[in-house]
C-alpha positions in Angstrom: 0.0 0.0 0.0 1.3 3.4 -0.9 2.3 5.7 1.9 -0.2 8.3 3.3 2.1 11.2 2.7 4.7 11.6 0.0 7.2 14.2 -1.2 8.6 15.2 -4.5 12.1 15.9 -5.5 12.0 19.4 -3.9 11.1 17.8 -0.5 7.7 19.6 -0.6 4.4 17.7 -0.2 3.2 16.6 -3.6 0.4 18.8 -4.7 -1.6 15.8 -6.0 -1.5 13.7 -2.8 -3.1 14.5 0.6 -3.4 12.2 3.6 -6.7 10.3 3.9 -8.5 10.4 7.2 -7.7 6.8 8.1 -4.2 7.0 6.6 -4.7 3.8 4.6 -4.4 5.1 1.1 -3.5 8.2 -0.9 -6.3 10.6 -1.9 -6.0 12.7 -5.0 -6.0 16.5 -4.7 -7.4 17.5 -8.0 -6.5 21.2 -8.0 -5.7 22.3 -11.6 -2.0 21.8 -12.4 -0.4 25.3 -12.3 2.6 25.4 -14.7 3.9 28.6 -13.1 4.5 26.8 -9.8 6.9 24.5 -11.7 8.7 27.4 -13.4 6.9 26.8 -16.8 5.2 29.3 -19.0 1.7 30.2 -17.9 0.3 28.9 -21.2 2.0 25.5 -21.0 -0.4 22.6 -21.6 0.7 19.0 -21.6 -2.2 17.9 -23.7 -0.8 19.9 -26.6 2.0 17.3 -26.9 -0.6 14.6 -27.5 -3.2 16.1 -29.8 -3.9 12.6 -31.3 -5.0 11.3 -28.0 -8.4 10.2 -29.3 -7.7 9.7 -33.0 -5.7 6.5 -32.9 -8.9 4.4 -32.6 -11.1 6.2 -35.1 -10.5 3.7 -37.9 -12.8 0.6 -38.0 -11.4 -2.2 -35.8 -11.6 -4.5 -38.8 -8.7 -2.5 -40.4 -6.4 -3.3 -37.5 -7.5 -7.0 -37.3 -6.7 -7.3 -41.0 -3.2 -5.8 -40.5 -2.6 -8.3 -37.7 -3.6 -11.4 -39.7 -0.1 -12.1 -40.9 1.3 -12.1 -37.3 -1.5 -14.3 -36.2 -0.9 -16.9 -38.9 2.8 -17.1 -38.1 1.9 -17.7 -34.4 -0.6 -20.4 -35.3 1.9 -22.4 -37.4 4.2 -22.8 -34.4 1.6 -23.4 -31.7 1.7 -27.0 -30.6 0.9 -27.0 -26.9 1.1 -23.3 -26.1 -2.4 -21.9 -25.5 -2.8 -18.2 -26.4 -5.8 -15.9 -27.0 -6.2 -14.3 -30.4 -4.3 -11.1 -31.1 -6.6 -8.1 -31.5 -9.5 -9.5 -29.4 -8.2 -9.6 -25.8 -5.5 -7.4 -24.5 -3.6 -10.0 -22.4 -1.7 -13.0 -23.8 -1.4 -16.3 -21.9 1.6 -18.6 -22.4 2.4 -22.0 -21.0 5.8 -22.1 -19.3 8.1 -24.9 -20.5 8.7 -25.9 -16.8 6.3 -26.4 -13.9 3.0 -26.0 -15.7 2.9 -22.3 -14.9 1.4 -19.6 -17.0 2.8 -16.2 -18.0 0.2 -13.5 -18.4 1.6 -10.4 -20.2 0.1 -7.2 -21.6 1.1 -3.8 -22.9 -0.8 -0.5 -23.2 -0.1 3.2 -23.6 -1.8 6.6 -23.8 -1.3 10.1 -25.0 -1.6 13.0 -22.6 -5.4 13.5 -21.9 -4.8 15.7 -18.8 -2.5 18.6 -18.3 -1.2 17.3 -15.0 1.9 15.1 -15.6 1.7 13.3 -12.3 -1.9 12.3 -12.9 -1.1 11.2 -16.4 1.5 8.8 -15.0 -1.0 7.3 -12.6 -3.7 7.0 -15.3 -1.3 5.3 -17.7 -0.1 2.8 -15.1 -3.6 2.0 -14.0 -4.6 1.4 -17.6 -1.8 -1.1 -18.2 -2.6 -3.0 -15.0 -6.3 -3.2 -15.9 -5.5 -5.6 -18.7 -4.3 -8.3 -16.2 -6.9 -7.4 -13.7 -9.5 -8.3 -16.4 -8.2 -11.9 -16.1 -8.9 -11.9 -12.4 -5.1 -11.7 -11.6 -4.5 -9.3 -8.7 -0.7 -9.7 -8.4 1.6 -8.2 -11.0 5.1 -9.6 -10.7 6.9 -7.0 -12.9 6.3 -3.9 -14.9 8.3 -2.1 -17.5 7.7 1.5 -18.6 7.4 2.7 -22.2 8.0 6.5 -22.6 8.1 8.7 -25.6 9.5 12.2 -24.8 8.1 14.8 -27.2 10.8 16.3 -29.5 8.7 19.6 -29.3 9.4 20.0 -25.6 12.0 22.5 -24.5 14.8 21.3 -22.2 13.1 23.0 -19.2 9.7 21.5 -20.1 11.2 18.0 -20.5 13.2 18.2 -17.3 10.2 19.4 -15.3 7.4 17.3 -16.8 9.0 13.9 -17.3 10.0 13.3 -13.7 6.5 14.1 -12.6 5.0 11.6 -15.1 7.5 9.0 -13.9 6.6 9.6 -10.3 2.9 9.2 -11.0 3.5 6.0 -12.8 5.7 4.7 -10.0 3.3 5.7 -7.2 0.5 3.8 -9.0 2.7 0.7 -9.3 3.5 0.9 -5.6 -0.2 1.1 -4.8 -0.6 -2.0 -6.8 2.2 -3.6 -4.9 4.4 -4.2 -7.9 7.7 -2.9 -9.1 9.1 -1.3 -12.3 12.4 -2.9 -13.3 13.1 -1.3 -16.6 11.7 0.0 -19.8 12.3 1.9 -23.0 12.6 5.7 -23.7 12.5 7.3 -27.2 12.2 10.7 -28.7 9.0 11.2 -30.7 6.9 14.1 -32.0 4.2 13.1 -29.5 4.4 12.4 -25.8 3.3 8.9 -24.9 3.5 6.9 -21.7 2.6 3.3 -21.1 4.1 0.0 -20.1 4.3 -3.8 -20.0 2.8 -5.8 -17.1 3.7 -9.5 -16.4 2.3 -12.0 -14.0 3.3 -15.6 -13.4 0.5 -17.8 -12.1 -1.0 -21.2 -12.0 -4.0 -22.2 -14.2 -6.4 -21.8 -11.3 -5.2 -18.3 -10.5 -6.7 -16.5 -13.6 -10.2 -16.4 -15.1 -10.4 -17.4 -18.8 -12.4 -14.7 -20.7 -14.6 -17.2 -22.6 -17.0 -19.0 -20.4 -20.1 -16.7 -20.4 -23.4 -18.6 -20.3 -27.0 -17.7 -21.1 -28.5 -16.0 -18.1 -25.4 -14.2 -16.9 -25.6 -10.5 -16.4 -23.0 -7.8 -17.3 -21.5 -5.7 -14.6 -19.5 -2.5 -15.2 -17.2 -1.2 -12.4 -16.5 2.4 -13.5 -18.7 5.0 -15.1 -18.5 6.0 -18.8 -17.9 9.5 -20.1 -14.2 10.2 -19.1 -13.3 11.5 -22.5 -16.3 13.8 -22.6 -15.5 15.2 -19.1 -11.9 15.8 -19.9 -12.7 17.6 -23.1 -15.4 19.8 -21.4 -12.9 20.8 -18.7 -10.3 21.7 -21.3 -12.8 23.7 -23.4 -14.0 25.6 -20.3 -10.4 26.7 -19.4 -8.8 27.1 -22.8 -11.1 26.9 -25.8 -13.9 29.5 -25.5 -15.4 28.8 -28.9 -16.1 25.2 -27.9 -17.1 26.1 -24.4 -19.7 28.4 -25.8 -21.2 25.4 -27.6 -21.8 23.4 -24.5 -22.3 26.0 -21.7 -26.0 26.1 -22.5 -26.4 22.5 -21.1 -23.7 22.5 -18.4 -22.3 24.9 -15.7 -18.7 25.4 -14.7 -19.5 23.7 -11.4 -20.9 20.7 -13.3 -17.8 20.4 -15.4 -15.4 20.7 -12.4 -17.4 17.9 -10.6 -17.4 15.7 -13.8 -13.6 16.2 -14.2 -13.0 15.3 -10.6 -15.1 12.1 -11.0 -13.3 11.2 -14.3 -9.8 11.7 -12.9 -10.6 9.8 -9.7 -12.0 7.0 -11.8 -9.1 6.8 -14.2 -6.5 6.8 -11.4 -8.4 4.1 -9.4 -7.1 0.6 -9.9 -9.4 -2.3 -10.8 -7.6 -4.5 -8.4 -10.5 -4.9 -5.9 -12.9 -5.6 -8.8 -10.5 -8.3 -10.0 -10.2 -9.9 -6.6 -13.9 -10.2 -6.2 -14.3 -11.9 -9.5 -13.2 -15.2 -8.0 -15.4 -14.9 -5.0 -18.5 -14.3 -7.1 -17.7 -16.9 -9.9 -17.1 -14.6 -12.8 -17.4 -16.3 -16.2 -15.6 -13.7 -18.4 -14.3 -10.2 -18.3 -12.6 -7.4 -20.3 -11.4 -4.0 -19.4 -12.8 -0.8 -21.1 -10.4 1.6 -22.6 -9.8 3.7 -25.8 -11.8 1.4 -28.1 -15.0 2.1 -26.2 -17.6 0.0 -24.4 -19.2 -1.6 -27.4 -16.0 -2.6 -29.2 -14.6 -4.2 -26.0 -17.9 -6.0 -25.4 -17.9 -7.3 -29.0 -14.3 -8.5 -28.6 -15.2 -10.4 -25.5 -18.3 -11.9 -27.2 -16.2 -13.1 -30.1 -14.0 -15.2 -27.7 -16.9 -17.1 -26.0 -17.1 -20.9 -26.2 -20.9 -20.8 -26.1 -23.3 -19.3 -28.6 -24.1 -16.2 -26.6 -24.5 -12.5 -27.2 -24.3 -9.5 -24.9 -27.2 -7.0 -24.7 -26.6 -3.7 -22.9 -29.6 -1.9 -21.4 -28.0 0.6 -19.0 -25.2 3.2 -19.4 -23.8 4.6 -16.2 -22.4 8.0 -17.3 -20.6 10.7 -15.4 -23.2 13.3 -14.4 -24.2 15.9 -17.1 -21.8 14.3 -19.7 -24.7 12.8 -21.7 -26.0 16.3 -22.3 -22.6 17.6 -23.2 -22.1 14.7 -25.7 -25.6 15.4 -27.2 -24.8 19.1 -27.7 -21.7 18.1 -29.7 -23.6 16.0 -32.2 -21.8 12.9 -33.4 -18.4 13.8 -31.9 -18.4 11.5 -28.9 -20.9 8.8 -29.7 -21.3 8.2 -26.0 -24.7 6.5 -25.9 -23.9 4.3 -28.8 -20.9 2.8 -26.9 -18.2 4.1 -29.2 -16.9 6.9 -27.0 -13.2 6.7 -26.0 -12.6 5.8 -22.3 -9.3 6.2 -20.5 -8.5 3.6 -17.8 -12.1 2.5 -17.6 -13.7 -0.2 -15.6 -14.1 -4.0 -15.9 -17.0 -5.4 -17.9 -17.7 -8.7 -16.1 -20.1 -11.6 -16.9 -21.4 -12.8 -13.6 -24.1 -15.3 -12.6 -27.4 -13.4 -12.2 -27.9 -14.6 -8.6 -24.5 -13.3 -7.5 -24.2 -10.0 -9.4 -26.0 -7.8 -6.9 -23.9 -9.1 -4.0 -20.7 -8.4 -6.1 -21.9 -4.8 -6.7 -22.7 -4.4 -3.0 -19.3 -5.6 -1.8 -17.2 -3.7 -4.2 -18.9 -0.5 -3.1 -18.4 -1.4 0.5 -14.7 -2.1 0.0 -13.9 0.9 -2.4 -16.6 3.4 -1.7 -17.5 3.5 -5.4 -20.4 1.7 -7.0 -20.7 -0.9 -9.8 -23.7 -1.4 -12.0 -25.6 -4.3 -13.7 -25.8 -2.9 -17.3 -27.0 -5.9 -19.4 -27.6 -9.5 -19.9 -26.1 -12.5 -21.7 -28.6 -14.2 -24.0 -28.4 -16.9 -26.7 -26.9 -15.5 -29.9 -24.0 -15.3 -32.4 -21.1 -14.0 -30.3 -21.8 -10.3 -30.7 -22.7 -7.3 -28.5 -25.2 -4.6 -28.9 -26.7 -1.6 -27.0 -30.5 -1.4 -27.2 -32.0 1.5 -29.1 -32.9 3.6 -26.1 -30.6 2.6 -23.2 -31.3 3.9 -19.7 -28.7 6.5 -18.8 -27.7 6.5 -15.1 -26.2 9.9 -14.0 -23.2 9.1 -11.8 -21.7 11.7 -9.4 -18.8 9.6 -8.0 
């Protein structure tokens, strides 16, 4: 567990961490990052070094799967007794060790700057990487490596100020997850990117295969949707008046600040408790939600099922007021159709109907944050869909 109080390189309390009342875990202080306090220009914005933060996933997924076909066929030719899960459908690969019957679970993920605070960006990136193994029900990560792209557009001062804060955020999140970072790779690139690799060695009974959903299961989501909408609204309110003018008729500054706080807390929060409870409540399948959006991830999980099932989503838990913001922006976000980008989102879990309510109750008791039953598993052709008029749940925390 991370310490209750932490210091940065200047031996001052980190502005993003405050002590919790029970001194058990860090609590984020979400005051807006002030570049002047770090000797940067008043107009410095980290998000300007990652302007493609949402465009990497705009092309249809079929395009990427087609590009990966060659790699998949090469793997298949050499697979004899090594079980793996298809590339492009599930984010974590599973390999059988040559000795001892152990499994290696390994994953990689990354993100562009979606927030201006470099410390928070580091925490979000680490949380997103770890979510891929948490989606397998694995709660112990044995090793992490960091992937970092330093923007070639940064000045020396900006680089030397921002990068250490990003690394600290990533490291603090890893400490909270009780894992270590043992290495990585750093490059110079036009865009700023941070991510990593997470590995876990386990026995076959220590992970949950993401392919055993059965008719009658329900779908549970452990974090709210709308993180990208909240981040954009906050950025527009502070820096892009022409876009802010478009949405301020449906949302206030107070609403946006609350939504941003909810989004950042959600993105920084690990899915570790959610993963641990998956075993207790007999989860049949799971995936984590990230940049590809709710519906694409649900479809990916459906494609991997052994049984002839489909997922039908009826409810969409969305950060409060962000549905109205998305609607005011036309087709930009596609929030209620399930295609909106999410950063370090929750787990989408297939649970037995009779145990789902207890799962949601216990995760809220342990974390202080709710989970929601959002859909059902029915007989079908391994696909996922959202009903025409889903029920939107307004979430404030």
